[in-house]
C-alpha positions as CSV (number, residue, x, y, z in Angstrom):
1,M,5.5,-4.5,6.3
2,N,4.8,-8.1,5.9
3,S,1.0,-8.1,5.1
4,A,-1.2,-6.6,2.5
5,E,-3.5,-5.3,5.3
6,K,-0.7,-3.2,6.8
7,I,0.3,-1.9,3.4
8,I,-3.3,-1.0,2.5
9,Y,-3.6,0.9,5.8
10,Q,-0.5,2.9,5.1
11,V,-1.4,3.7,1.5
12,T,-4.9,4.7,2.6
13,N,-3.8,6.8,5.6
14,G,-0.3,7.9,4.8
15,K,2.6,8.0,7.2
16,N,5.3,10.7,7.8
17,A,6.3,12.1,4.4
18,M,4.0,9.6,2.5
19,P,0.7,11.2,1.7
20,S,-2.7,9.5,2.1
21,F,-4.1,8.2,-1.1
22,R,-7.7,7.9,0.2
23,G,-9.9,9.6,-2.3
24,R,-7.2,9.6,-4.9
25,L,-7.3,5.8,-5.6
26,T,-10.1,3.4,-5.4
27,E,-10.1,0.6,-2.8
28,D,-9.3,-1.8,-5.7
29,E,-6.4,0.3,-6.8
30,I,-5.0,0.5,-3.3
31,A,-5.3,-3.2,-2.9
32,A,-3.4,-3.7,-6.2
33,V,-0.6,-1.3,-5.0
34,A,-0.4,-3.2,-1.7
35,E,-0.2,-6.6,-3.5
36,Y,2.5,-5.2,-5.9
37,V,4.6,-3.8,-3.0
38,L,4.3,-7.1,-1.0
39,Q,5.4,-9.1,-4.1
40,Q,8.3,-6.9,-4.7
41,S,9.4,-7.0,-1.0
42,V,9.3,-10.8,-1.1
43,A,11.3,-10.9,-4.3
44,G,14.0,-8.8,-2.6
45,W,13.3,-5.6,-4.5
């Protein structure tokens, strides 16, 4: 995942074993999670 939009989509809708967080997190919270994940991946985890 190399874009916040793709991460937002996956967090919102889930994939495989990862559950959907739609309805559990607000749009702003999902965007914050996506930004954090993207920053961590750029930093090399």
